[in-house]
Phi, psi and omega in degrees: 000311177250127182294155180299320180299313179295319181299312181292322179296318179291324178297318179295316178298317180298317181298318180299321181286319186287327183293342175274110184304129178241195182305319183295314180297312182295327177293316178300316180297316179298318179292323179295316180293322183282324190230348176106183189294316184298315178296320179299316182290323176294324177295317178300315180300311179298323181297313182290327176295316178296320179295319180290333174298327175295320178299315179298319180297319179293318180298329180271357178094356182286325182301325180297322179297316180296317183291325185273334181266114180298322181296312180295318181299315180296321179298315179296315182297314182291326177297314178296318180297316180297322180291322177298316179297318179300312180294323178296317178297318179298316180296320180292317181298324185256023184297331180276339183291338187271358185296308183294317181293327181291328180291328182265331181211083186303333185264004185296139180284152181269337188238354186097145188299313184294319178294323180292318176299320178297320176301313180297322179298314181298316179294321180294317185280341178255010181292113181302323178299318179291320179301312181294316183297309184289326181282325186262328186261314184307312182298340182287345185255004177276154179259104184295330181289338181277343179075183180050056185299319178302318180295321177298317180295319179297323179289312180297326181298338178292338182294301179295331178296316179296317178296316180296324179299316181292310184292319179295322178298316179296318177299314182296316180295321179296315179293322179294324178296320177295322179296324179301320177295317179296331184292347178290346178230128180299321181294314181295321180295319178297321180295315183290329175296317176295323179295320178297319177296315179297323179297319179291323177296313179299321178296317179299317179296318179298315179299321183294322185266350180287131181277181180242136177279116182261000000 
């Protein structure tokens, strides 16, 4: 259905885009620092599900509307930014609450697995970088002569999702490992929890004020 040349070209393009840390990566790192490995992995799972939802939206033609309408794009971007700031504030406010639990179970989630997956999903599906990439780049690699364009997009979309799953997991595990070291000291753990919250707040503000290249 999709030629090998197009598949490899899209994989290369996806890798170039993904290796540059964006909102999703920074969010995973912030959650890992604030809450540990389990929360980071649940966040990664939600993130890739949300990202693939963008692929489905593009395959169904909805993604083009978001990319072309400045109003809709801004609404999606600001919604994601506001949610990031909210989660960052929550992590900062409760940075001291995790000290005792971290000593007995460093990887324990702060919000519950399903809620954490949901957090990652919201960030993934409202990620401006993902919206632009899937809406503007993905359609360029389909073969119109082969037909069945939605199926081609759904197949090609698995490439960046797979790459993102691997890289986000590595980022999350690395940040969680650093947190484990910090967990040996209650003071250091409180500091890194606050830092993770501040990172998410800063990320939300950055997403909100970043413009779009038209």
